C-alpha positions as CSV (number, residue, x, y, z in Angstrom):
1,M,7.0,-67.2,12.6
2,G,10.8,-65.9,13.2
3,C,10.7,-66.2,9.8
4,F,7.6,-65.1,8.8
5,A,9.0,-61.3,11.5
6,S,11.7,-61.4,9.3
7,K,10.4,-60.9,6.4
8,N,8.0,-57.7,7.3
9,A,10.6,-56.6,8.9
10,D,12.8,-56.0,5.9
11,T,9.9,-55.2,3.8
12,K,9.0,-52.2,6.0
13,A,13.0,-51.3,6.3
14,T,13.0,-51.6,2.7
15,R,9.9,-48.7,2.2
16,T,11.8,-46.7,4.5
17,A,14.9,-46.9,2.7
18,R,13.1,-46.3,-0.2
19,W,11.1,-43.5,1.1
20,R,14.0,-41.8,2.0
21,S,16.1,-42.2,-1.5
22,T,13.3,-40.7,-3.4
23,G,11.1,-38.3,-1.0
24,I,8.3,-39.1,-2.2
25,V,5.7,-41.1,0.4
26,A,2.5,-43.1,-1.0
27,L,0.3,-44.3,1.3
28,R,-3.1,-43.7,-0.5
29,D,-6.0,-46.5,0.1
30,S,-4.0,-48.2,3.1
31,K,-7.0,-48.4,5.7
32,L,-4.5,-46.2,7.7
33,K,-6.7,-45.0,11.3
34,T,-3.9,-42.8,12.6
35,F,-0.8,-40.4,11.1
36,P,2.0,-43.1,10.7
37,D,4.9,-42.4,12.8
38,E,6.6,-43.8,10.6
39,V,6.3,-41.1,8.3
40,L,7.0,-39.0,10.8
41,E,10.9,-40.0,11.6
42,L,12.0,-39.8,8.4
43,D,11.6,-35.6,9.1
44,R,13.6,-33.6,6.6
45,S,13.7,-36.4,3.8
46,V,10.0,-36.1,2.7
47,R,8.8,-33.9,-0.2
48,T,5.6,-35.7,-1.0
49,L,3.4,-37.2,1.4
50,D,0.0,-39.0,-0.4
51,L,-2.1,-40.4,2.7
52,T,-5.4,-40.2,0.5
53,H,-8.3,-42.2,1.3
54,N,-7.8,-43.7,4.6
55,R,-9.6,-43.1,7.9
56,I,-7.2,-40.7,9.7
57,V,-8.5,-38.8,11.8
58,D,-5.9,-36.1,13.5
59,I,-2.9,-34.7,12.2
60,P,-0.1,-34.7,14.9
61,V,1.8,-31.1,15.8
62,E,5.1,-33.4,15.1
63,I,3.8,-33.2,11.5
64,S,6.2,-30.1,11.9
65,K,9.2,-32.1,11.7
66,L,8.5,-32.7,7.7
67,I,10.0,-29.3,7.3
68,N,11.1,-30.0,3.4
69,V,7.6,-31.2,2.5
70,Q,6.2,-29.5,-0.5
71,R,2.8,-31.3,-1.8
72,L,0.6,-32.8,1.2
73,V,-2.1,-34.4,-0.2
74,L,-4.3,-35.7,2.9
75,A,-7.5,-36.1,1.0
76,E,-10.8,-38.2,1.5
77,N,-9.9,-38.6,5.3
78,L,-11.7,-37.9,8.5
79,I,-9.6,-34.8,9.6
80,E,-11.6,-32.3,11.7
81,R,-9.0,-30.0,12.6
82,L,-5.2,-29.3,11.6
83,P,-2.8,-28.5,14.2
84,V,-1.6,-25.0,14.9
85,N,2.0,-25.3,13.8
86,L,1.5,-26.7,9.9
87,G,2.8,-23.2,9.5
88,K,6.3,-24.2,9.8
89,L,5.9,-26.4,7.1
90,Q,7.8,-23.6,4.8
91,S,8.2,-25.7,1.9
92,L,5.1,-26.6,1.2
93,K,3.9,-25.7,-2.4
94,L,0.5,-27.3,-2.8
95,M,-1.8,-28.7,0.0
96,N,-5.1,-30.9,-0.6
97,L,-7.4,-31.3,1.8
98,D,-10.1,-32.6,-0.1
99,G,-13.0,-34.1,1.4
100,N,-12.6,-34.1,5.1
101,R,-15.0,-33.1,8.1
102,I,-12.9,-29.4,8.4
103,T,-14.9,-27.1,10.4
104,S,-11.8,-24.0,10.3
105,L,-8.5,-23.4,9.0
106,P,-5.7,-22.1,11.8
107,D,-4.2,-18.2,11.6
108,E,-1.1,-19.9,10.8
109,L,-2.2,-20.9,7.1
110,G,-0.4,-17.3,6.5
111,Q,2.9,-18.5,7.1
112,L,2.9,-20.8,4.2
113,V,4.2,-18.3,1.5
114,R,5.6,-20.4,-0.5
115,L,2.4,-22.4,-1.2
116,E,0.9,-22.5,-5.0
117,R,-2.4,-24.8,-5.0
118,L,-4.7,-25.0,-2.3
119,S,-7.5,-26.9,-2.6
120,I,-9.7,-27.7,0.9
121,S,-13.2,-28.7,-0.9
122,G,-16.2,-30.9,0.3
123,N,-15.6,-29.6,3.8
124,L,-17.5,-28.2,6.7
125,L,-16.0,-24.4,6.6
126,T,-18.5,-21.5,7.5
127,S,-15.1,-18.7,7.3
128,L,-11.7,-18.6,6.0
129,P,-8.8,-16.9,8.1
130,A,-8.0,-13.4,7.5
131,T,-4.0,-14.3,7.3
132,I,-5.0,-16.2,3.4
133,G,-3.9,-12.8,2.0
134,S,-0.3,-13.3,2.9
135,L,-0.3,-16.2,1.0
136,R,1.2,-14.3,-2.3
137,N,2.3,-16.8,-4.5
138,L,-1.1,-18.8,-4.4
139,V,-2.1,-19.6,-7.7
140,L,-5.5,-21.9,-7.2
141,L,-8.0,-21.5,-4.3
142,N,-10.4,-24.5,-4.4
143,V,-12.8,-23.8,-1.6
144,S,-16.5,-25.3,-3.2
145,N,-18.6,-27.6,-1.5
146,N,-18.5,-26.1,2.0
147,K,-20.3,-23.6,4.3
148,L,-19.0,-20.6,3.3
149,Q,-20.5,-17.3,3.4
150,S,-18.3,-15.2,2.5
151,L,-14.7,-14.6,1.3
152,P,-12.5,-12.4,3.2
153,E,-11.6,-9.4,2.3
154,S,-7.8,-10.0,2.3
155,V,-8.2,-12.5,-0.6
156,G,-7.7,-9.5,-2.8
157,S,-3.7,-9.4,-1.4
158,C,-3.5,-12.9,-3.2
159,F,-2.1,-11.2,-6.1
160,S,-0.6,-14.7,-8.3
161,L,-4.5,-16.2,-8.1
162,E,-5.6,-17.4,-11.0
163,E,-8.2,-19.8,-10.4
164,L,-11.0,-19.0,-7.5
165,Q,-13.3,-21.6,-7.0
166,A,-16.2,-21.4,-4.7
167,N,-18.7,-23.3,-6.6
168,D,-21.6,-24.9,-4.0
169,N,-21.4,-22.8,-0.6
170,V,-23.8,-19.9,0.7
171,I,-21.8,-17.1,-0.5
172,E,-23.9,-13.4,-0.8
173,D,-22.0,-11.7,-2.3
174,L,-17.7,-11.0,-2.6
175,P,-15.2,-8.7,-1.1
176,S,-14.7,-5.7,-3.1
177,S,-10.9,-6.8,-2.9
178,V,-11.9,-9.8,-5.3
179,C,-10.7,-6.4,-8.0
180,N,-7.5,-6.2,-7.6
181,L,-7.1,-9.8,-8.8
182,S,-5.4,-8.9,-11.7
183,H,-4.3,-12.4,-12.8
184,L,-7.6,-14.0,-12.2
185,K,-8.7,-16.3,-14.9
186,S,-11.3,-18.5,-13.5
187,L,-14.1,-17.6,-11.0
188,C,-16.4,-20.3,-10.2
189,L,-19.4,-19.4,-8.2
190,D,-22.4,-21.9,-9.3
191,N,-25.2,-22.5,-6.8
192,N,-24.5,-20.0,-4.2
193,N,-26.7,-16.9,-3.6
194,V,-24.5,-14.1,-5.1
195,K,-27.0,-11.1,-5.7
196,Q,-24.7,-8.4,-5.4
197,L,-22.4,-9.1,-8.0
198,L,-24.4,-9.7,-10.3
199,S,-26.3,-6.4,-9.7
200,E,-22.6,-5.0,-9.9
201,L,-21.7,-7.0,-13.0
202,R,-25.0,-5.7,-14.8
203,N,-23.4,-2.0,-13.8
204,T,-20.3,-2.4,-14.6
205,V,-21.3,-3.7,-18.5
206,T,-23.8,-1.3,-19.3
207,E,-21.4,1.8,-18.3
208,V,-18.7,0.1,-20.8
209,L,-21.2,-0.3,-23.2
210,E,-22.8,3.6,-22.9
211,Y,-19.2,4.7,-22.9
212,L,-17.8,2.7,-26.2
213,W,-20.9,4.0,-27.5
214,H,-20.6,7.4,-26.4
215,I,-17.0,7.3,-28.4
216,K,-18.4,6.0,-31.9
217,A,-21.2,9.0,-31.4
218,L,-17.7,11.4,-30.4
219,F,-15.9,10.2,-33.9
220,D,-19.3,10.3,-36.5
221,S,-19.4,14.0,-35.1
222,L,-15.8,14.5,-36.1
223,L,-15.9,12.7,-39.1
224,A,-19.0,14.9,-39.9
225,I,-16.6,17.5,-39.7
226,R,-14.0,16.0,-42.1
227,I,-10.8,15.4,-39.6
228,G,-9.5,13.3,-42.0
229,P,-6.8,11.5,-39.9
230,L,-9.9,9.5,-37.5
231,V,-10.8,7.7,-40.2
232,L,-8.6,4.7,-39.7
233,Q,-8.7,4.8,-35.8
234,R,-13.0,4.8,-36.6
235,E,-12.4,1.9,-38.5
236,H,-10.9,0.4,-35.6
237,L,-13.8,1.2,-33.4
238,D,-16.5,-0.2,-36.2
239,V,-14.4,-3.3,-35.6
240,I,-14.4,-3.8,-31.9
241,L,-18.3,-2.5,-32.1
242,N,-19.5,-4.7,-34.6
243,G,-22.6,-6.7,-33.6
244,L,-22.4,-4.9,-29.9
245,P,-25.4,-4.9,-27.7
246,K,-26.6,-1.7,-26.3
247,N,-27.3,-3.0,-22.6
248,Y,-26.1,-5.7,-20.6
249,D,-29.5,-7.4,-21.2
250,A,-29.2,-7.8,-24.9
251,L,-25.7,-9.1,-24.2
252,V,-26.8,-12.1,-21.7
253,V,-28.5,-15.1,-23.2
């Protein structure tokens, strides 16, 4: 028994030393039911923490000790809520909470000003805190497969956002502030109840098409009275309008 205990102690000591040296704690699929105290004891040493696919229910308030953690992956657990002092993790750049039972996010989420990637798909969220607008460095926001009825107006203040995934919710319309997301490259809204957005999109596209055809008609008129310098610009316009439909219905297949 003594040798066995000694071996376990050495293994734990070696593992802790490795974590402290690399800053990486990986305990995926470890059948954990509680947040490991040995990780909290590392405090400032942890930069990456991955506890994916365990059975953890609660995140202790002591998680605020991990002030240097940059990547926090708690996917596929049984977490129901997050501690309010999560906002003290000021170095956090990535947080993955996919596949839990979280019903709401604390307002303190907005304190994570360095956060670049937030994924919380497959939970039970019905709303997002308005403070999410404080995440000015956020590049990816994934809130798919929740119970969201809307997105907060403040999401338009996430000026760095490039990808917004909100599939499989019950969203009926989007805040007008989405138009402020000038870096947005991907907006995913499959399996929602978005009606207003489609109507506004139809109107906007139709207005743009009408404007382009109006410009073409104007150039035609000017060319008819032989304003020569406009010929080259008209050629450019022909390239733009070549094959372009005259209304939204013709554009959508």
